[in-house]
C-alpha positions in Angstrom: 0.0 0.0 0.0 2.9 2.4 0.7 4.3 1.8 -2.8 0.9 2.6 -4.3 0.5 5.8 -2.3 4.0 7.0 -3.1 3.8 6.1 -6.8 0.4 7.9 -7.1 1.9 11.0 -5.6 4.8 10.9 -8.0 2.6 10.6 -11.0 0.2 13.3 -9.8 3.2 15.7 -9.4 3.3 16.1 -13.2 6.7 14.5 -13.6 7.2 13.6 -17.3 9.8 10.8 -16.7 9.9 8.4 -13.7 13.0 6.2 -13.3 12.6 2.9 -11.4 15.8 0.8 -10.9 14.7 -2.7 -10.1 14.6 -6.3 -11.3 10.9 -6.6 -10.4 9.4 -5.6 -13.7 6.1 -7.4 -13.2 5.7 -5.9 -9.8 6.1 -2.4 -11.3 3.6 -3.1 -14.0 1.0 -4.4 -11.4 1.6 -1.3 -9.2 1.1 1.0 -12.2 -2.1 -0.8 -13.2 -3.5 -0.2 -9.8 -2.4 3.4 -9.8 -3.7 4.0 -13.3 -7.2 2.8 -12.2 -7.2 5.7 -9.7 -5.8 8.2 -12.2 -8.1 7.0 -15.0 -5.2 6.6 -17.4 -4.2 3.7 -19.7 -1.0 1.8 -19.1 1.3 0.6 -21.9 4.4 -1.5 -21.7 7.2 -1.8 -24.2 10.2 -4.1 -24.6 12.5 -4.6 -27.6 11.1 -8.1 -28.0 7.4 -7.6 -27.4 6.8 -4.1 -28.8 4.1 -1.9 -27.4 1.1 -3.3 -25.7 -1.7 -1.9 -23.5 -1.8 -3.9 -20.3 -4.7 -2.5 -18.3 -6.9 -3.9 -21.1 -6.2 -6.9 -23.3 -4.9 -5.7 -26.6 -2.4 -7.2 -29.1 1.2 -5.9 -29.1 2.0 -3.5 -31.9 5.0 -5.1 -33.3 5.8 -2.2 -35.7 6.8 -0.2 -32.6 9.4 -2.6 -31.4 12.2 -0.2 -32.5 13.1 2.4 -29.8 13.2 5.4 -32.1 9.8 4.4 -33.8 8.3 3.9 -30.3 9.3 7.3 -29.1 8.0 8.9 -32.3 4.7 7.1 -31.9 4.3 8.3 -28.2 5.2 11.8 -29.2 2.7 11.9 -32.0 -0.3 10.4 -30.3 -2.8 12.6 -28.5 -4.0 9.9 -26.1 -2.9 10.4 -22.5 -1.2 7.4 -20.9 1.5 5.9 -18.8 4.2 4.2 -20.9 6.4 1.7 -19.2 9.7 1.2 -21.1 11.5 -1.9 -20.0 15.3 -2.1 -20.3 15.5 1.1 -22.3 18.9 2.0 -20.9 21.0 0.8 -23.8 19.0 2.9 -26.2 20.1 6.3 -24.7 23.8 5.5 -25.0 25.4 7.3 -28.0 21.8 7.7 -29.3 21.3 11.5 -29.6 18.0 11.1 -31.6 16.4 9.0 -28.8 17.6 11.4 -26.1 16.2 14.3 -28.1 12.8 12.5 -28.5 12.7 11.8 -24.7 13.4 15.5 -24.1 10.7 16.6 -26.5 8.1 14.3 -24.9 9.1 15.7 -21.5 8.9 19.3 -22.8 5.4 18.8 -24.2 4.1 17.1 -21.1 1.6 19.9 -20.3 0.0 19.3 -23.7 0.4 15.6 -24.2 0.2 14.3 -20.6 2.4 11.4 -21.4 4.3 9.8 -18.5 7.3 7.7 -19.3 8.3 5.1 -16.7 11.9 3.8 -17.4 12.3 0.4 -15.7 15.8 -1.2 -15.7 18.2 -2.8 -13.2 20.3 0.4 -13.6 19.8 3.6 -15.6 22.3 6.3 -16.3 20.1 9.3 -17.1 21.6 11.6 -19.9 22.2 15.1 -18.6 19.8 16.5 -21.2 16.8 15.0 -19.6 17.9 14.6 -15.9 15.9 17.7 -14.8 12.7 16.2 -16.1 13.1 12.9 -14.2 12.1 11.6 -10.8 13.5 8.5 -9.2 11.1 6.1 -7.5 12.3 3.2 -5.3 10.2 0.1 -4.5 10.1 -0.7 -0.8 11.8 -3.9 0.3 9.7 -6.4 2.3 9.6 -6.1 6.0 10.6 -8.9 8.4 6.9 -9.8 9.0 6.3 -9.9 5.2 9.3 -12.2 4.8 8.0 -14.5 7.6 4.6 -14.7 5.8 6.4 -15.5 2.6 8.4 -18.4 4.2 5.2 -19.9 5.7 3.4 -19.5 2.3 6.2 -21.4 0.5 6.1 -24.1 3.3 2.3 -24.4 2.8 2.8 -24.8 -1.0 5.3 -27.6 -0.5 3.1 -29.4 2.1 0.0 -29.2 -0.2 2.0 -31.1 -2.7 2.2 -34.0 -0.2 5.8 -33.4 0.8 6.5 -33.6 4.5 8.5 -30.7 5.7 10.2 -29.9 9.1 9.9 -26.3 10.1 11.6 -24.7 13.1 9.6 -21.5 14.0 12.7 -20.0 15.6 14.6 -20.6 12.4 11.8 -18.9 10.4 12.2 -15.7 12.5 16.0 -15.7 12.1 15.7 -16.5 8.4 13.3 -13.7 7.7 15.6 -11.3 9.6 18.6 -12.3 7.4 16.6 -12.0 4.2 16.0 -8.3 4.7 17.4 -6.2 1.9 16.4 -8.4 -1.0 13.2 -8.2 -3.1 10.2 -10.5 -2.6 11.0 -12.4 -5.7 14.6 -13.0 -4.7 13.5 -13.9 -1.2 11.1 -16.5 -2.6 13.8 -18.1 -4.7 16.2 -18.3 -1.8 13.6 -19.8 0.5 12.6 -22.4 -2.1 16.3 -23.4 -2.5 16.7 -23.6 1.3 13.7 -26.0 1.5 14.8 -28.1 -1.5 18.4 -28.5 -0.2 17.5 -30.4 2.9 13.7 -30.7 3.0 13.4 -28.5 6.1 13.7 -24.9 7.5 16.2 -25.0 10.3 18.9 -22.8 11.7 21.5 -24.6 9.5 19.9 -22.8 6.5 21.0 -19.4 7.7 24.6 -19.6 6.6 23.6 -20.8 3.1 21.0 -18.0 2.9 23.6 -15.4 3.8 26.1 -16.7 1.2 23.4 -16.7 -1.5 22.3 -13.2 -0.5 25.9 -11.9 -0.6 26.3 -13.3 -4.1 22.9 -11.9 -5.2 23.8 -8.4 -4.0 27.2 -8.6 -5.7 29.2 -7.4 -2.8 32.6 -8.6 -4.2 35.3 -6.0 -4.3 36.2 -4.0 -1.2 33.7 -6.0 0.8 34.4 -9.7 1.5 32.0 -12.2 2.9 33.6 -14.2 5.7 32.3 -17.7 5.5 33.9 -19.3 8.5 32.7 -17.3 11.5 34.0 -18.7 14.7 32.3 -19.0 18.0 33.7 -18.1 21.4 34.8 -21.7 22.1 37.7 -20.9 19.8 38.7 -17.7 21.6 40.6 -18.0 24.8 40.3 -15.1 27.3 38.5 -11.9 26.3 36.2 -12.3 29.4 35.3 -8.6 29.5 34.5 -8.5 25.8 32.4 -11.6 26.0 30.4 -10.2 28.9 29.9 -6.9 27.1 28.7 -8.7 23.9 26.4 -11.0 25.9 24.7 -8.1 27.5 24.1 -6.5 24.1 23.3 -9.6 22.1 20.3 -9.4 19.7 17.2 -11.0 21.1 17.3 -13.9 18.5 20.9 -14.7 19.6 20.3 -14.6 23.4 19.5 -18.3 23.6 22.7 -19.1 21.8 24.8 -17.4 24.4 23.1 -18.4 27.6 19.5 -19.3 28.2 19.8 -18.3 31.9 20.6 -14.7 30.8 17.6 -14.3 28.5 15.8 -11.0 29.3 12.5 -11.4 31.1 11.0 -8.6 29.1 11.4 -8.7 25.3 9.7 -5.3 25.0 12.2 -3.8 27.4 15.1 -5.1 25.2 13.5 -3.8 22.0 13.3 -0.3 23.5 17.1 -0.2 23.9 19.2 1.5 21.2 21.0 -1.1 19.1 24.8 -1.2 19.8 26.8 0.5 17.1 30.3 -1.0 17.3 33.6 -1.5 19.1 37.2 -0.8 18.5 39.7 -3.6 19.3 43.1 -2.2 19.9 46.0 -4.5 20.6 49.3 -6.2 19.8 49.5 -8.0 16.4 48.5 -11.6 16.7 46.6 -11.2 20.0 43.3 -12.5 18.6 41.5 -9.3 17.5 40.5 -10.8 14.1 39.3 -14.0 15.7 37.2 -12.0 18.1 35.6 -10.1 15.2 34.6 -13.4 13.6 33.4 -14.7 17.0 30.9 -11.7 17.3 29.2 -12.7 14.1 29.3 -16.4 14.9 27.7 -16.0 18.4 25.2 -13.4 17.2 24.3 -15.5 14.2 24.8 -12.7 11.8 26.7 -12.5 8.5 30.2 -11.1 8.7 31.5 -8.7 6.1 35.1 -7.6 6.0 35.9 -4.2 4.6 39.3 -4.1 2.9 40.6 -0.6 3.5 43.5 -1.1 1.1 41.1 -2.0 -1.7 39.2 1.2 -1.4 41.9 3.4 -2.9 41.7 4.3 -6.5 44.1 6.6 -8.5 41.2 8.7 -9.8 39.9 11.6 -7.7 36.6 10.8 -6.1 36.6 7.1 -6.9 38.0 6.0 -3.5 35.2 7.8 -1.7 32.6 6.3 -4.1 34.0 2.8 -3.4 33.5 3.4 0.4 30.0 4.8 -0.1 29.1 1.8 -2.2 30.5 -0.6 0.3 28.6 1.0 3.2 25.4 1.0 1.2 25.8 -2.7 0.5 26.5 -3.3 4.2 23.2 -1.6 5.0 21.5 -3.9 2.5 23.0 -6.9 4.2 21.9 -5.8 7.7 21.5 -7.2 10.3 25.2 -8.0 10.0 28.7 -7.4 11.5 31.0 -5.2 9.5 34.7 -6.0 10.3 37.1 -3.1 9.4 40.5 -4.8 9.8 43.5 -2.5 10.5 41.4 0.6 10.1 44.3 2.9 10.8 45.9 1.9 7.4 43.0 3.4 5.5 42.6 6.6 7.6 46.2 7.6 8.3 46.8 9.7 5.2 49.8 11.7 4.1 50.3 15.1 2.4 50.6 13.2 -1.0 47.1 11.7 -1.0 45.4 15.0 -2.0 43.0 14.8 1.0 41.6 11.4 0.1 42.0 10.0 3.6 40.3 13.0 5.1 37.3 12.6 2.8 37.2 8.9 3.6 37.1 9.7 7.3 34.3 12.2 6.8 32.2 9.7 4.8 32.8 6.9 7.4 32.0 9.2 10.4 28.8 10.5 8.8 27.6 6.9 8.1 28.5 5.7 11.6 26.6 8.6 13.2 23.5 8.6 10.9 22.9 4.9 9.9 19.6 3.4 10.8 20.4 -0.2 9.7 21.6 -2.9 12.2 25.2 -3.0 11.1 27.5 -3.6 14.1 31.0 -2.3 13.4 34.1 -4.2 14.7 37.2 -2.2 13.9 40.6 -3.6 14.7 43.8 -1.5 15.0 47.4 -2.0 16.0 48.6 1.7 16.1 46.4 3.9 18.1 48.5 7.0 17.3 47.5 6.7 13.6 43.8 6.9 14.4 42.0 10.3 14.3 40.3 11.2 17.6 37.0 11.8 16.0 36.6 8.1 15.3 36.9 7.1 18.9 34.4 9.3 20.6 31.3 7.8 22.2 28.4 7.6 19.9 30.4 6.3 17.0 32.1 3.5 18.9 30.4 2.1 22.0 33.6 1.0 23.6 37.4 0.6 23.0 38.8 -2.7 24.1 42.5 -3.4 24.6 43.5 -6.9 23.6 46.8 -7.5 25.5 49.2 -10.4 25.2 47.6 -13.5 26.9 48.5 -14.2 30.5 49.5 -17.6 31.8 46.0 -19.1 32.1 45.0 -17.9 28.7 48.2 -19.2 27.1 47.4 -22.6 28.6 43.9 -22.4 27.0 45.4 -21.4 23.7 47.7 -24.4 23.7 44.8 -26.7 24.5 42.6 -25.3 21.6 45.3 -25.5 19.0 46.5 -29.0 20.0 43.0 -30.4 20.2 42.2 -28.9 16.8 45.2 -30.7 15.2 44.7 -34.0 16.9 47.6 -33.8 19.3 47.3 -35.8 22.5 47.0 -33.1 25.1 46.9 -35.7 27.9 50.6 -36.3 27.4 51.5 -32.6 27.5 52.3 -30.4 30.5 50.3 -27.4 29.5 51.3 -25.4 32.5 55.0 -25.7 31.6 54.3 -24.8 27.9 52.4 -21.7 29.2 55.2 -20.7 31.5 57.8 -21.1 28.7 55.7 -19.0 26.3 55.6 -15.8 28.3 55.3 -12.8 26.1 53.9 -14.9 23.1 50.8 -13.8 21.3 48.1 -16.3 20.4 49.3 -16.3 16.8 52.8 -17.1 17.8 51.7 -20.0 20.0 49.7 -21.4 17.1 52.7 -21.1 14.8 54.9 -22.9 17.4 52.4 -25.8 17.4 52.3 -25.9 13.6 56.1 -25.9 13.4 56.3 -28.7 15.9 54.0 -30.8 13.7 56.3 -30.3 10.7 59.3 -31.2 12.7 57.5 -34.3 14.1 56.6 -35.4 10.5 60.2 -35.0 9.3 61.6 -37.3 12.1 58.5 -39.6 11.9 57.4 -39.2 15.5 54.4 -37.7 17.3 54.3 -34.2 18.6 55.3 -34.2 22.3 56.4 -31.8 25.0 60.0 -31.8 23.9 59.3 -30.7 20.3 56.9 -28.0 21.5 59.5 -26.6 24.0 62.1 -26.6 21.3 60.0 -24.6 18.9 59.2 -22.1 21.7 62.9 -21.7 22.4 63.6 -20.9 18.7 60.9 -18.2 18.5 61.6 -14.5 19.2 58.2 -13.2 20.0 57.1 -9.7 18.9 57.0 -8.6 22.5 60.8 -8.9 22.5 61.5 -7.7 19.0 59.4 -4.6 19.3 59.3 -4.3 23.1 59.5 -0.4 23.1 56.5 0.0 20.8 54.4 -2.6 22.7 55.2 -1.1 26.1 54.2 2.3 24.9 50.9 0.9 23.5 50.2 -0.8 26.8 50.9 2.4 28.8 48.6 4.4 26.5 45.8 1.9 26.8 46.0 1.4 30.6 43.9 4.4 31.5 42.0 4.9 28.2 40.6 1.6 27.3 38.8 -1.4 28.7 41.0 -4.5 29.1 39.3 -7.2 27.0 40.7 -10.1 29.1 40.1 -9.1 32.7 
């Protein structure tokens, strides 16, 4: 109903040309037929294959008007008022001055002819000659409730065919939430595929839906879809961060974290402002990236990684455009987690970048302050001095967490995780000794020590044991030693300015 009201208002505003960028041609035509019944105007559709045809009444297509130039000439010469829907007309205004001129003349004579042209394409670059005569109209995307109804409708269709179907109502709610941002037609296709794949609607379908949605929205480029989101069982330590995230978990993910912590009042939780994001500052290899993946895994939301290095383009203005496109697509994927890895590398500009980094910062800050979508930002950084202070103020980032090198207990847990993951017999290991001998090691350095021990064990045809692991630790010069001055300065800065993620 909202689309009908809005489209009626546009057509009543005496706009000669209406541009609708969408893949849902049939939906546009059906909307225009309903609007035209109110405005008492005929509706015609045209395509290069079907020619011109009236669709509000059954009439044969006029094949002689299949050529674009002939079509525009016919519309311009007729005295009958009408709404003309031109499907996929965008190729016929490129290097076609006659067609552009005819469009302009139809627009100029609108007061006399009362012809409204509706240009429907997946994308349309309007020539500057006619831009001032055009209005853009955007179809609304389906709400979560509409998507839930769509899922149950598809389920009913399958069941009426005699096919038994397992449906988890919790999964339906979560699935509908993750389908937001796509059209009804695309959502219907994705739901059907989810049903056909395993004959059920369960929580296991969410990952597949998110992957398909990512491919559908064509997010490749500066945004990458992270397929393997970890859960917190793979992250040792980070107790403060885990607690903070548990308190702010989306309602649908609360049961995943801890049923005992589920809010007693869903309405109360809904009244809270959605969390905006966090900054993870810390030593390289301390687990910041894994923590970002864990947020998405525990909250059951797709994880998008923004590659700051891929934003930059040698042409002036293209870098900022790349960022705007990436942020727009993140909004379309919402609810999601947007991971901006090593954010300082994209914002710490120099005098030679012609102000590009400053403009990028302005674009990012504006989006962070004004966005309405449920995009939770997880930014990671190694060098706090390279970050602009505007980025870190409250309201843009909810909290700044410092991820320090792991203490003895956490190092022991890290050894346990990596050894178990690789099939090493942990019962034969003295984890306390390994933890003590790896003081100053980051999580990444401990993992590499375990991997190196496995290669050594294979070369001498023996199993990984305590001796091999201790040997690899003794060979490693951790970053805390190699760059001790820089790391100590970072710790000193973070002590009174950030929240320790581990404690």
